[in-house]
Phi, psi and omega in degrees: 000314178297320179301311179300320182294318178293323180295344176285342183246151175273164176308317182297323181293324178291320181302309187285331175298316183292318180302312181299312179298315179294326180294318181287328173292323180290344179274348176292134186244134170246103190067238177257013184250133178219156182280343180053219184291345180293341175298331179295322178295316180296318177296320182296318179295316177297323176296320177295322177298314180295318179298318181293326183285322191247356179248157178284159188300322179294320182294314180284330181298319177294318175296317179300322178295316184292338183289341181293330180293316181290325179294318181291316177297317180297319175300314182302313181294316182297309184291321178298321179296316178299314180300314180299313184294315179296319180297314178299316182293321181292326182293334179276336194236014183290124181204178177294321180293323182286335174294323177300319179298319179302314183294324181291321178298317178299317181292329174298320179294319180298317180298318177297321180295315180301317179298322179298315179301316182299316180297322184291331175283324182286329179228090185285354179285340186280128177301136185296321179294319179299313181294325177294318181293321178299317180294316176301315181293321182294331178256013181047044181257100175296313177299328179293318176298320178298318179296324178292317181299326185265358182290149183291127179087359180278149177266096190298322182292330178289321181294317179296320178299313179300318178302311183298329179286331186253341190296321182299310177298314178307317182289311184294315185294320179295319176299310182298319181298311183292325178293322181287324183287334187256013182299133180065029177253137170258124189275159179276167182300147184258165173282323183211130182232170179301326182295329180300334184300333180256017181292131185289344181283345179293126182287148177270103180252158177277081184302323184299328178292322176296318181294321180295318177299315181300317183290318183292307178299317180298322180295318176293317181293328183290340180271349180287142175276128179271120181273157000272358184286339180076016178265160173241156178293337186084166184298315183295310179299322178293316177301317181299311183293317178296320180294321179297315179299314178297322176299315176301311181295319182295314179297323179292324179290325180292327183051042181210165178280062183297139181263070180300324177307316179287329184289326185263356185311308186290326179288321177300315182288325178298312180297323181292317177297317179294324177294319180300317179288312181301327180267327185288320179299311181295324178298321179292321179298315178285328180295330179293327183276329181210116182216144182220129182299335182292342178291321177292323176294318176300321181295325179294318180294316183289344175276312187291322185299306182292326178297314180296315177302309183295325180289311182295321180294315183297319184280321187268327182266308181279348182059037180274152177285170183301321185291321178287320181302315182290330176293322178292319180295319178299320178290314179295342173263006182048044186260104175293317182297326179296311180291330176298325178291317178299319182291332179269359183294100181044044175057025177283155174262153186234136175286115184271359182296317179298314180296314184295319183287325176295320179302310184298314182299314180292319186294315181292320182296316180297314179299316179296313179300319179294326179287325183286322182275000000 
C-alpha cells in the first residue's frame, strides 16, 4: 500500500509534502518552546523510517538517490545565505570585543571536538564518520555535516545517520537553555532585528545573483588545494568563505546599514528545508536498519559540553552579562532556532554582534576540523 502511495508522487512532491507537514508541526508550542524548522528534519527522518519499513528496496533506493540533489542544492543556498549575512554583520561590528566573540565561538567548537575525540578513544566500535556526524548534529552545524560528507574516504550515509540522531537534542536543548538563562531579562538594542526585515529603507537587490556568485566561485575555490598541507576547504567551506567575503564587500560598497539578513532570510530557510528533507529521508532509511541508543547519548554529551563551556567562559572570563552570554552560546552552537527564541522574547530586541561573530567562529572552526579529521 505504501509503495503504491509513494509511486503516485514525484520526488519534488514528496519533498514539499514533508516540508508542509514539518512546518506545521514546528509551529506547535509547548510553553514558549517550539521545534521551528527542525521539525522538518524529524518529519523527514520518520518518513525515511516508514519508507524503509513498508516499501521494497527498489522503490526507496530510487527515492534515496534523488534526495542527494535536494541536499546539495539546499546546502549551497543555506551556506551562501549564512555567509553573506555573516560577512555584512561582521563589517558593521568588527572590534576588539567582537574578535573575542569570534574566538569564544571557535573555542566552543574545539571543546565539542575534544569531547568527540575522548568518546572515540573510549568506544572504538563507533565509526568515525558516524561520530563526526553526531558531533555536527549536536552543535547543529549543517555546513560541518556537508564537509564530512564530501571528505575523502568518509561514509556520507553514516555521517548523515549520526547527524539525524543528535540534531534533535542539540536543537531543543540549546533553545531550552537560552530560554531558561534569559528569564526576566530585558535586552539591549540590536544591530539587526526581525522587525528590520520589513523596513521600507531596505533596497530591492537581486540577492539571488549574489548567492549564485558565491556558490559558483565558492565551488571552484573549495576544490583548490591549500599549501603546504595540501588540503582543500571543500565545496561547503569554499562557498562559506566566498559568501563571507562578498558580504563584506557588498556592505562596504553600499556604505549603509543594509539588511542582508532580511534579504537572504527566505533563501536561507528554503535551503535549510531542502537540506533537511534531502538528508533526513536517507538517514531515516538507514536508521531503521541500524540504530543504537548510545549514539543519542553521545549526542547529548557533545551538545552539553560546548554550551556549558561557552556560557561559563563568557560569564567568568569575558565578564559578560547573561544576555550577552546566551547570544554567544546561540552563535557558538550555530543555532538559528535559539536566536529566534531570543528575538521573540517579549518583543525585545537583541544585540546580534555577539551572536554573529560567535556563529562565524564556530562555523569556520567546525568546517575546518571536519576537513582535517
